[in-house]
C-alpha positions as a printed Julia matrix, in Angstrom:
506×3 Matrix{Float64}:
  21.05   17.01   58.35
  23.02   18.74   55.94
  20.56   17.18   53.46
  17.92   18.54   55.32
  19.8    21.79   55.87
  20.5    21.99   51.65
  16.44   21.24   51.19
  15.6    24.37   53.56
  17.89   26.86   51.82
  16.48   25.63   48.42
  13.15   26.13   49.7
  14.28   29.76   50.96
  16.17   30.47   47.69
  12.91   29.26   45.29
  10.42   31.09   47.59
  12.68   34.17   46.97
  12.56   33.74   43.14
   8.78   33.18   43.32
   8.54   36.73   45.76
  10.49   38.79   43.17
   8.2    37.41   40.08
   5.17   37.93   42.23
   6.31   41.13   42.65
   7.65   42.14   38.56
   4.66   40.74   36.47
   6.53   42.19   33.6
   8.91   39.31   33.73
   5.9    36.8    32.97
   5.63   38.03   29.83
   8.57   35.68   28.52
   8.37   35.08   25.2
   7.61   31.07   23.86
  11.04   29.06   22.63
   9.38   28.39   19.45
   6.68   29.77   17.13
   3.5    29.81   17.56
   0.16   29.67   15.3
  -0.28   33.11   16.14
   2.76   34.63   15.53
   3.84   32.48   12.35
   2.68   33.32    8.95
   4.28   36.68    9.03
   6.58   36.81    6.21
   5.64   35.0     2.5
   9.05   32.84    3.21
   7.07   31.33    6.56
   4.04   30.78    3.98
   6.74   29.12    1.77
   8.05   26.69    4.45
   4.23   25.81    5.55
   3.63   24.96    2.17
   6.42   22.76    1.57
   5.09   21.05    5.27
   1.77   20.07    2.9
   4.18   18.27   -0.19
   6.59   16.94    2.47
   3.95   14.39    3.16
   3.68   13.11   -0.1
   7.23   11.63    0.67
   4.31    8.91    3.16
   2.78    7.84    0.08
   6.38    7.42   -1.8
   9.15    6.43    0.11
   9.82    4.39    3.52
   8.88    7.0     5.46
   6.46    6.15    8.47
   5.2     9.13    9.93
   1.34    8.23   10.03
   2.72    5.38   12.31
   2.48    2.51    9.66
   4.66   -0.06    8.79
   6.25    1.81    6.19
   6.47    1.01    2.18
   2.35    1.16    2.39
   2.37    2.26   -1.18
   3.66   -0.74   -2.81
   1.26   -3.15   -1.93
  -1.83   -0.71   -2.27
  -0.96    1.19   -5.72
   1.9    -1.56   -7.08
   0.82   -5.22   -6.35
  -2.63   -5.73   -6.24
  -2.6    -5.17  -10.43
  -1.92   -7.36  -13.23
   1.33   -6.3   -14.34
   3.42   -7.35  -10.86
   3.8   -10.07   -8.6
   6.42  -11.44   -5.91
   7.43  -15.07   -5.22
   6.53  -14.42   -1.58
   3.28  -11.6    -1.77
   1.13  -11.92   -5.01
  -1.67   -9.46   -5.34
  -4.18  -12.12   -4.06
  -2.26  -12.55   -0.73
  -2.29   -8.69   -0.52
  -5.9    -8.96   -1.08
  -6.57  -12.15    1.07
  -3.93  -11.96    3.89
  -1.52   -8.59    4.14
  -3.85   -5.47    4.12
  -6.34   -6.6     6.44
  -8.06   -4.23    8.8
  -5.69   -4.23   11.82
  -2.98   -3.78    9.34
  -0.24   -1.43   10.08
   0.22   -0.62    6.04
  -3.56    0.53    5.54
  -3.18    2.74    8.8
  -0.55    4.43    7.37
  -1.67    5.23    3.9
  -4.81    6.59    5.56
  -3.06    8.42    8.48
  -0.72    9.9     6.11
  -3.3    11.1     3.83
  -4.83   13.02    6.52
  -1.64   14.51    7.7
  -1.61   15.95    4.25
  -5.58   16.91    4.56
  -4.81   18.57    7.75
  -1.98   20.48    6.59
  -3.3    21.79    3.8
  -6.51   22.79    5.53
  -4.57   24.72    7.64
  -2.5    26.7     4.75
  -5.06   27.62    3.21
  -6.84   28.93    6.1
  -3.87   30.9     6.47
  -3.69   31.93    3.11
  -7.09   33.05    2.56
  -7.06   34.97    5.87
  -3.82   36.98    5.44
  -3.97   40.52    5.32
  -0.88   42.1     3.59
   1.42   39.72    4.21
   2.11   38.93    0.38
   3.64   41.53   -1.84
   4.99   39.19   -4.84
   2.77   39.68   -7.52
   0.6    36.59   -8.16
   2.33   34.66   -5.24
  -0.86   34.45   -3.02
  -2.46   32.7    -5.79
   0.12   30.6    -6.43
   0.76   29.31   -3.18
  -3.03   28.67   -2.97
  -3.17   26.76   -6.34
  -0.3    23.88   -5.03
  -2.48   23.61   -2.09
  -5.54   22.91   -3.39
  -3.68   20.67   -5.58
  -2.03   18.67   -3.07
  -5.32   18.26   -1.21
  -6.77   17.12   -3.86
  -4.29   14.95   -4.51
  -4.95   13.42   -0.9
  -8.62   13.08   -1.53
  -8.14   11.22   -4.99
  -5.74    8.63   -3.43
  -8.15    7.7    -0.46
 -11.27    7.33   -3.06
  -8.65    4.86   -5.35
  -7.69    2.74   -2.19
 -10.79    3.39    0.2
 -13.81    4.32   -2.0
 -14.97    5.8     1.21
 -13.27    7.92    3.51
 -14.35   11.56    5.65
 -14.17   14.3     3.18
 -11.6    16.76    4.68
 -11.99   20.42    3.61
 -12.14   22.5     6.93
  -9.37   23.48    9.57
 -10.02   21.73   12.67
 -12.92   22.23   14.79
 -14.17   19.97   17.69
 -17.75   19.88   16.26
 -16.05   18.17   13.59
 -14.24   15.55   15.72
 -16.06   12.52   14.24
 -16.79   12.84   10.37
 -18.84   10.24    8.77
 -17.79    8.08    5.56
 -18.31    9.91    2.18
 -20.51    8.06   -0.16
 -20.14    7.18   -3.85
 -17.64    9.47   -5.77
 -17.61   12.16   -2.88
 -13.69   12.16   -2.12
 -13.59   12.44   -5.89
 -15.94   15.24   -6.32
 -13.5    17.07   -3.66
 -10.46   16.2    -5.74
 -11.96   17.16   -8.9
 -13.28   20.97   -7.56
  -9.67   21.43   -5.97
  -7.56   20.45   -8.86
 -10.06   22.56  -11.1
  -9.65   25.57   -8.48
  -5.99   25.15   -8.72
  -5.39   24.9   -12.39
  -7.07   28.4   -12.48
  -4.5    29.93  -10.04
  -1.28   27.94  -10.47
   1.6    29.44  -13.04
   2.89   27.83  -16.14
   5.97   27.14  -14.73
   8.4    28.1   -11.38
  11.68   29.62  -11.17
  15.42   27.47  -11.3
  14.9    27.14   -7.74
  11.19   25.65   -7.54
  11.19   23.1   -10.11
   9.4    20.21   -9.02
   6.49   22.01   -7.67
   3.23   21.98   -9.39
   2.44   23.72  -12.41
  -1.08   24.76  -13.92
  -0.48   21.55  -16.0
  -0.02   19.24  -13.55
  -3.25   20.7   -12.39
  -4.95   20.48  -15.76
  -3.59   16.89  -15.95
  -4.77   15.5   -12.66
  -8.51   17.1   -13.27
  -8.62   15.12  -16.68
  -7.53   11.9   -14.88
  -9.7    12.33  -11.83
 -13.07   13.34  -14.44
 -12.3    10.29  -16.95
 -11.91    8.23  -13.37
 -15.57    9.63  -12.65
 -17.03    9.21  -15.82
 -16.05    5.57  -15.92
 -17.92    4.81  -12.93
 -20.58    7.21  -13.2
 -21.15    6.63  -16.96
 -21.59   10.47  -17.28
 -20.55   12.19  -20.77
 -20.4    15.2   -19.55
 -17.61   13.8   -17.34
 -15.59   12.99  -20.29
 -16.19   16.06  -22.33
 -14.84   18.27  -19.24
 -11.98   15.86  -19.19
 -11.28   16.47  -23.04
 -11.48   20.3   -22.12
  -8.95   19.59  -19.59
  -6.26   18.22  -21.46
  -6.86   20.94  -24.47
  -5.43   23.14  -21.52
  -2.23   21.32  -20.74
   0.34   23.72  -22.45
   3.78   22.98  -23.95
   4.05   19.58  -23.04
   4.83   16.98  -25.39
   6.46   13.11  -25.25
   9.82   12.99  -25.14
  11.93   11.55  -27.75
  13.35    9.04  -25.46
  11.04    6.53  -23.79
  13.62    5.8   -21.32
  14.34    9.24  -20.29
  10.73    9.44  -18.18
  12.64    7.34  -15.69
  16.12    8.31  -15.78
  17.79   10.37  -12.67
  19.73   12.69  -15.12
  15.99   13.35  -17.38
  14.0    14.42  -14.03
  11.15   17.27  -15.09
  11.32   16.78  -18.49
   8.65   17.53  -21.23
   6.64   15.02  -20.47
   6.38   14.94  -16.98
   3.53   16.72  -15.48
   4.2    16.11  -11.8
   6.99   14.26   -9.93
   7.68   13.73   -6.31
  11.08   15.43   -5.68
  13.06   12.91   -4.13
  16.39   14.27   -4.08
  19.41   14.83   -4.1
  20.24   16.27   -0.62
  20.84   19.95   -0.62
  24.07   20.74   -0.03
  25.39   21.0     3.74
  21.88   19.4     4.96
  22.89   15.7     5.21
  21.75   12.62    3.6
  17.86   11.78    1.93
  17.03    9.1     4.58
  14.2     7.58    3.31
  13.03    6.72    7.21
  12.6    10.13    8.59
   9.45   11.73    8.72
   8.22   14.23    6.54
   8.82   17.15    8.77
  12.41   16.83    7.36
  11.19   17.95    3.7
  14.25   20.6     3.55
  16.81   17.96    3.64
  14.79   16.24    1.07
  13.33   12.85    1.79
  14.55   10.23   -0.82
  12.07    7.51   -2.63
  12.1     3.88   -1.68
   9.95    2.88   -4.56
  12.69    1.33   -6.88
  14.46   -0.98   -4.69
  11.45   -3.41   -5.41
  12.75   -3.54   -8.75
  16.47   -3.23   -8.09
  18.13   -6.49   -9.73
  21.64   -5.89   -8.84
  21.89   -6.89   -5.14
  19.48   -9.7    -3.67
  15.98   -8.69   -2.1
  13.64   -5.53   -1.09
  13.26   -5.1     2.35
  13.3    -8.89    3.95
  10.9    -9.88    0.58
  11.18  -11.03   -2.8
  11.81   -8.61   -5.6
   8.59   -7.58   -7.67
   8.84   -8.74  -11.28
   6.81   -8.47  -14.17
   3.8   -11.34  -14.58
   3.68  -12.93  -17.63
   0.45  -11.14  -18.95
   2.49   -7.81  -18.88
   5.53   -8.98  -20.57
   3.49  -10.76  -23.01
   1.4    -7.75  -23.76
   4.71   -6.32  -25.36
   5.25   -7.14  -29.08
   8.78   -8.8   -29.27
  10.46   -6.06  -31.22
   8.94   -2.94  -29.15
  11.66   -0.66  -27.87
   9.85   -0.31  -24.95
  10.0    -4.23  -24.02
  13.54   -4.44  -22.95
  13.18   -0.88  -21.39
  10.56   -2.21  -19.14
  10.99   -5.91  -18.63
  14.14   -8.15  -18.62
  12.66  -10.77  -20.4
  14.72  -13.93  -19.35
  13.62  -13.35  -15.37
  10.62  -11.07  -15.89
  12.76   -8.29  -13.67
  11.83   -4.76  -14.17
  13.82   -2.26  -15.68
  11.99    0.57  -15.85
  13.66    2.99  -13.4
  16.63    0.53  -12.81
  17.86   -0.32  -15.95
  21.3     1.56  -15.26
  21.27    0.13  -11.55
  19.43    3.26  -10.66
  20.67    6.13   -8.46
  21.03    4.8    -5.13
  22.5     6.3    -1.94
  22.93    3.84    0.59
  20.65   -0.03    0.97
  17.27    1.63    0.71
  17.4     5.04   -0.69
  16.63    6.53   -4.28
  17.25    9.44   -5.57
  15.42    8.87   -9.13
  11.83   10.82   -8.99
   8.53    9.22   -9.08
   6.55   10.14  -12.33
   3.25   10.83  -10.55
   1.76   12.16  -13.83
   2.94   12.25  -17.93
   1.98   13.31  -20.52
   1.59    9.88  -22.62
  -0.84    9.15  -19.4
  -3.12   12.03  -20.22
  -2.93   11.44  -24.11
  -4.23    7.64  -23.62
  -6.99    9.3   -21.03
  -8.1    11.84  -23.81
  -8.66    8.61  -26.31
 -10.7     6.84  -23.6
 -12.58   10.1   -23.09
 -13.17   10.71  -27.19
 -14.11    7.07  -27.67
 -16.48    6.8   -24.64
 -18.22   10.43  -25.12
 -19.18    9.13  -28.92
 -16.49   11.38  -30.56
 -14.39   10.58  -33.59
 -12.96    7.19  -33.38
 -10.61    7.66  -35.98
  -9.4    10.96  -33.48
  -9.24    8.64  -30.56
  -6.9     5.87  -32.3
  -4.84    8.79  -33.86
  -3.97    9.65  -29.92
  -3.18    6.31  -29.12
  -0.53    5.99  -32.17
   0.76    8.82  -31.02
   2.53    6.58  -28.12
   3.45    4.17  -30.06
   4.93    6.46  -32.56
   7.3     7.49  -30.0
   8.36    3.92  -28.96
   8.83    2.72  -32.49
  10.83    6.27  -33.56
  13.53    5.17  -31.12
  15.1     2.66  -33.17
  16.23    3.68  -36.73
  13.71    2.37  -39.31
  11.73    0.9   -36.47
   8.62   -0.73  -37.75
   7.26   -2.14  -33.94
   4.91   -1.22  -32.22
   2.82   -0.66  -35.68
  -0.13    2.17  -35.79
  -3.37    0.64  -35.19
  -5.71    1.44  -38.33
  -7.59    4.52  -38.01
 -10.55    2.94  -40.14
 -11.49    0.76  -37.05
 -14.7     1.67  -35.83
 -15.78   -0.81  -33.41
 -15.43    0.67  -29.72
 -14.93   -2.23  -28.01
 -12.02   -3.14  -30.42
 -10.7     0.22  -30.05
 -11.24    0.33  -25.97
  -9.12   -2.76  -25.81
  -6.87   -1.3   -27.69
  -6.78    1.49  -25.32
  -6.78   -0.54  -22.29
  -3.62   -2.86  -23.16
  -1.59    0.25  -24.54
  -1.97    1.71  -21.16
  -0.57   -1.22  -19.52
   2.78   -1.31  -21.94
   3.11    2.45  -21.49
   2.39    2.65  -17.84
   3.26   -0.69  -16.13
   5.33   -0.84  -12.83
   4.29    3.03  -12.36
   1.75    2.72  -10.29
  -1.05    3.2   -12.84
  -2.62   -0.37  -13.1
  -4.67   -1.25  -10.15
  -6.41    2.52   -9.89
  -7.29    1.45  -13.7
  -8.46   -1.99  -12.85
 -10.4    -0.7   -10.23
 -12.18    2.14  -12.19
 -13.21   -0.12  -14.88
 -14.46   -2.74  -12.89
 -16.61   -0.29  -11.01
 -17.85    1.06  -14.18
 -18.67   -2.41  -15.37
 -16.1    -1.99  -18.34
 -14.23   -5.31  -17.67
 -15.04   -8.29  -14.9
 -12.84   -9.26  -12.42
 -11.72  -12.56  -11.44
  -8.6   -14.74  -10.67
  -8.14  -15.75  -14.45
  -7.91  -12.06  -15.33
  -5.06  -11.33  -13.62
  -1.96  -14.05  -13.93
  -2.12  -17.89  -14.25
   0.17  -18.31  -11.08
  -2.16  -16.95   -8.44
  -2.92  -18.65   -5.49
  -6.13  -20.01   -4.38
  -8.71  -17.26   -3.82
 -12.07  -16.75   -4.72
 -12.12  -12.96   -5.96
 -15.41  -10.67   -5.35
 -15.45   -7.12   -5.67
 -15.4    -6.27   -2.06
 -11.34   -6.01   -2.59
 -12.13   -3.24   -4.64
 -12.33   -1.18   -1.77
  -9.49   -1.77    0.86
 -10.6    -1.69    4.44
 -10.9     0.81    6.69
  -8.25    0.58    9.63
  -9.63   -0.66   12.5
  -8.26    2.13   14.7
 -10.25    4.71   12.57
 -13.4     2.69   13.12
 -12.63    2.23   16.91
 -11.91    5.71   17.56
 -14.85    7.6    15.4
 -18.02    5.44   15.81
 -19.51    7.43   12.54
 -17.19    5.53   10.21
 -18.86    2.2     8.98
 -16.52   -0.46    7.84
 -16.39   -1.14    4.01
 -18.43   -4.33    3.06
 -16.38   -7.61    3.4
 -14.2    -6.69    5.97
């Protein structure tokens, strides 16, 4: 009876509250406990925070974060392992193609999902920037912010094209009528990236203040524009794209090769004059805790760290339950033995990678690295320009001179150094010069997550023919065919969207 009485008394109390509220309608106007979309974007600071949220999704590409529901470290198998520069005792590139990256694999779902998280955030912020009315008062800041988000949206489309080849374009804020978009075709993803990079370059500043070091600049946008144009030209054999890429390179201002090649991978020389864009991996902001790379990308203000370089780290055993990634013999043998870059890239006695981790890296815990990921370097841009000059019918001596700038930097690290020697500018055979460019890109950019994207575009453009023997001499038995140039679209996306068609061969 006492229990029933309590229920009864409680019911009376609730009824009294309902009666009171019903008679006092003002009490219903309770503000939401957190900001809403309608109330947010009312200050420049709020725009800044939202833009940092777009940058934050880069952590899904460059750390062990798994915000999109995958299993973490998808980047290692979609950027690093498929090329001819890296291998592993337990997970070689052909095993990636044949077994691990199938259409139900969580890592493929992660890389796809993270790309669309980035695109959705970018489109929302762009919409808010374009429709704001008087919020921005700092001269130039609105353009700068729009340029940043355009760059990041372009980067996501660039990544989707290089990994999957086809995926829905995503350039508008969410609407129900666009719920089930169809695949892109041809180079449409790359076309969108090029458009976004071009617009971004015209809006971005040449530099940021000391509190914003690492935010994308005009140089970063021009560099990615050049790169995307060369990629599209390789596939479509479009001379206009090669010419436009040269123009984009020529607008890069103030960047140069640093004296010491190793500075590009040293935590103490991040964001240097050679770096056009980096993923900012730390250190943590004072008082805000660790840079735990397992945290979701929403914690960008803490500073999510990179997990990349643990796959190379040769001090403590294995990486995330698997063997370390090491150089292929092909990669090691691409160097002249006296090339100063060789020991700064590969430990020749066991093929361990030394790039980024020569001095033990800057680790925070067992997985987290505070060493930035160098996404785009000036050396990369120089070699892309050499390729564009050559392939567009330009001066062969100019193209060779651009390659030689990279080689000169390398040998200049040693007093009286003679290797790598300059290539002869008298050479006119385009096939020979193109091979010099491709080999130099392997030596200079190997183990940086660039090689597979190069091989893929050259294969799509008919510049090279990929097969089992192209990669290395110790691959498992697997018949190569060109469907491997695109990874499979996740089965979850096929199931949810009837308008998406799976890539051939999966």
